[in-house]
C-alpha angles and dihedrals in degrees: 000000000000117000127218133039117312112253092023122098117249113267120235120228116223123183108230131192116196136187104256092240091053091046092051092047091051091048092051091047090049089050091051091052094040092242131128115253090252093053090048094051089048091051093048091049091044094051092045092050092050093049089050092049090240098123110083117233096016125099122205114257105244090209094055092093095052 
């Protein structure tokens, strides 16, 4: 039986080890933005990839640094 939500791409699972201070900072940031830690890490990575021009089909938002 297929997993995931119909119409959404399957998500990849990646084991991740973080420095405890980094993990705690991400958890606090996620709490502030009412996200799970996983969703916060994904958003941080997505935003960094867009800014670096590494995510095909997405342009950096020039206002993001304001």
